DOGUNU-294172 format. One record per residue (C-alpha): z, y, x; residue number from 1. Coordinates in pm, 1 decimal, always signed. Layout:
! DOGUNU-294172
@Z->Z&Y->Y&X->X&pos->NUM
...
END
This chain:
! DOGUNU-294172
@Z->-5623.8&Y->+577.9&X->-18585.9&pos->1
@Z->-5825.1&Y->+442.0&X->-18879.6&pos->2
@Z->-5972.3&Y->+593.6&X->-19170.1&pos->3
@Z->-5752.6&Y->+565.2&X->-19492.2&pos->4
@Z->-6030.4&Y->+708.0&X->-19729.7&pos->5
@Z->-5871.4&Y->+1026.5&X->-19803.8&pos->6
@Z->-5916.1&Y->+1373.3&X->-19621.7&pos->7
@Z->-5567.4&Y->+1432.0&X->-19462.1&pos->8
@Z->-5467.6&Y->+1587.7&X->-19138.9&pos->9
@Z->-5394.5&Y->+1337.8&X->-18861.3&pos->10
@Z->-5032.2&Y->+1257.2&X->-18804.1&pos->11
@Z->-4887.9&Y->+1373.4&X->-18476.7&pos->12
@Z->-4582.8&Y->+1141.7&X->-18429.8&pos->13
@Z->-4561.4&Y->+823.6&X->-18253.8&pos->14
@Z->-4624.9&Y->+473.9&X->-18412.1&pos->15
@Z->-4338.1&Y->+235.6&X->-18372.9&pos->16
@Z->-4570.0&Y->-80.7&X->-18423.5&pos->17
@Z->-4463.2&Y->-144.0&X->-18797.3&pos->18
@Z->-4754.4&Y->-297.3&X->-19014.4&pos->19
@Z->-4652.1&Y->-75.2&X->-19307.6&pos->20
@Z->-4839.0&Y->+223.7&X->-19160.2&pos->21
@Z->-5170.2&Y->+331.1&X->-19329.3&pos->22
@Z->-5295.9&Y->+521.1&X->-19021.7&pos->23
@Z->-5226.1&Y->+267.2&X->-18734.5&pos->24
@Z->-5098.7&Y->-58.2&X->-18932.0&pos->25
@Z->-5260.7&Y->-259.2&X->-19201.4&pos->26
@Z->-5126.5&Y->-112.1&X->-19507.4&pos->27
@Z->-5406.9&Y->-34.9&X->-19763.6&pos->28
@Z->-5393.9&Y->+253.5&X->-20000.7&pos->29
@Z->-5553.7&Y->+280.8&X->-20354.7&pos->30
@Z->-5500.6&Y->+445.6&X->-20668.6&pos->31
@Z->-5336.8&Y->+783.1&X->-20752.1&pos->32
@Z->-5248.1&Y->+1069.8&X->-20506.4&pos->33
@Z->-4939.0&Y->+1273.4&X->-20617.6&pos->34
@Z->-4815.0&Y->+1603.1&X->-20491.0&pos->35
@Z->-4431.2&Y->+1633.6&X->-20504.2&pos->36
@Z->-4123.5&Y->+1769.1&X->-20336.1&pos->37
@Z->-3895.5&Y->+1532.5&X->-20128.7&pos->38
@Z->-3547.8&Y->+1526.9&X->-20285.4&pos->39
@Z->-3369.0&Y->+1253.3&X->-20060.8&pos->40
@Z->-3423.4&Y->+1104.1&X->-19715.2&pos->41
@Z->-3105.1&Y->+888.5&X->-19714.3&pos->42
@Z->-3291.8&Y->+541.0&X->-19682.1&pos->43
@Z->-3442.9&Y->+386.6&X->-19374.4&pos->44
@Z->-3831.4&Y->+457.3&X->-19377.5&pos->45
@Z->-3823.0&Y->+561.5&X->-19736.5&pos->46
@Z->-3786.8&Y->+905.4&X->-19904.9&pos->47
@Z->-3757.3&Y->+1000.2&X->-20277.8&pos->48
@Z->-4024.3&Y->+1239.9&X->-20401.4&pos->49
@Z->-3986.8&Y->+1443.0&X->-20733.5&pos->50
@Z->-4279.5&Y->+1579.3&X->-20943.9&pos->51
@Z->-4204.7&Y->+1831.8&X->-21232.5&pos->52
@Z->-4431.1&Y->+1841.6&X->-21532.3&pos->53
@Z->-4410.9&Y->+2037.3&X->-21854.7&pos->54
@Z->-4476.8&Y->+1889.1&X->-22203.4&pos->55
@Z->-4542.7&Y->+2092.8&X->-22524.6&pos->56
@Z->-4311.9&Y->+1983.3&X->-22819.8&pos->57
@Z->-4498.6&Y->+2047.6&X->-23136.6&pos->58
@Z->-4200.2&Y->+2045.8&X->-23359.6&pos->59
@Z->-3992.4&Y->+2307.6&X->-23175.2&pos->60
@Z->-4301.6&Y->+2507.4&X->-23045.8&pos->61
@Z->-4149.1&Y->+2503.6&X->-22673.6&pos->62
@Z->-4211.3&Y->+2335.9&X->-22361.7&pos->63
@Z->-3982.8&Y->+2083.0&X->-22206.7&pos->64
@Z->-3959.6&Y->+2005.4&X->-21833.0&pos->65
@Z->-3980.0&Y->+1647.8&X->-21726.0&pos->66
@Z->-3905.0&Y->+1513.3&X->-21382.1&pos->67
@Z->-4031.2&Y->+1202.6&X->-21247.3&pos->68
@Z->-3884.4&Y->+1035.4&X->-20920.9&pos->69
@Z->-4107.1&Y->+828.1&X->-20690.7&pos->70
@Z->-3945.7&Y->+625.8&X->-20404.6&pos->71
@Z->-4212.1&Y->+625.4&X->-20125.2&pos->72
@Z->-4248.9&Y->+459.0&X->-19786.0&pos->73
@Z->-4223.7&Y->+711.2&X->-19484.6&pos->74
@Z->-4439.6&Y->+592.3&X->-19182.6&pos->75
@Z->-4292.8&Y->+653.2&X->-18843.4&pos->76
@Z->-4611.0&Y->+851.7&X->-18735.1&pos->77
@Z->-4527.6&Y->+1134.0&X->-18993.8&pos->78
@Z->-4247.1&Y->+1338.5&X->-18837.7&pos->79
@Z->-3995.7&Y->+1619.9&X->-18959.3&pos->80
@Z->-3977.6&Y->+1533.1&X->-19341.0&pos->81
@Z->-3660.3&Y->+1666.8&X->-19473.8&pos->82
@Z->-3547.8&Y->+1767.1&X->-19838.8&pos->83
@Z->-3742.4&Y->+2054.0&X->-19997.7&pos->84
@Z->-4079.3&Y->+1966.6&X->-19806.8&pos->85
@Z->-4397.9&Y->+1937.0&X->-20006.4&pos->86
@Z->-4565.0&Y->+1592.0&X->-19943.7&pos->87
@Z->-4871.5&Y->+1407.3&X->-20069.7&pos->88
@Z->-4801.1&Y->+1039.2&X->-20154.6&pos->89
@Z->-5070.8&Y->+771.3&X->-20249.1&pos->90
@Z->-5019.1&Y->+435.5&X->-20427.9&pos->91
@Z->-5016.5&Y->+128.2&X->-20222.5&pos->92
@Z->-4912.8&Y->-246.4&X->-20273.1&pos->93
@Z->-4541.6&Y->-317.7&X->-20362.1&pos->94
@Z->-4338.7&Y->-283.0&X->-20042.3&pos->95
@Z->-3998.6&Y->-356.2&X->-20218.7&pos->96
@Z->-3857.0&Y->-375.5&X->-20564.9&pos->97
@Z->-3904.3&Y->+14.2&X->-20620.9&pos->98
@Z->-4133.2&Y->+134.4&X->-20347.0&pos->99
@Z->-4490.5&Y->+131.4&X->-20445.0&pos->100
@Z->-4625.4&Y->+460.5&X->-20297.1&pos->101
@Z->-4654.5&Y->+588.9&X->-19921.8&pos->102
@Z->-4640.2&Y->+933.6&X->-19774.1&pos->103
@Z->-4982.4&Y->+1023.2&X->-19643.8&pos->104
@Z->-4936.9&Y->+1396.7&X->-19544.7&pos->105
@Z->-4653.3&Y->+1663.0&X->-19513.2&pos->106
@Z->-4811.6&Y->+2000.3&X->-19658.0&pos->107
@Z->-4762.9&Y->+2296.3&X->-19446.2&pos->108
@Z->-4588.1&Y->+2590.2&X->-19642.8&pos->109
@Z->-4816.1&Y->+2899.5&X->-19638.2&pos->110
END
């Protein structure tokens, strides 16, 4: 396993030999780190992560909820990700038309 430059727990799953893995392959990570909740795992090696933020609307003196969805690559060495799990994703090079993030850690619920 190689150092990805971020303090994360070591993944416990098996690596399938795919180069698009930040821990065992050659995928480099950079940029922002985002915490979110997995909303969909329907695609091959890809999950959709949602992050909710609130924004103050001055005119109405209230807050509105905003949701942003990020398609993210799921390396084979990270096991057991299902909808509703909290994960951390980090920016990487574009892997497809929409996928520009990679899952780096599944956060344990306390």
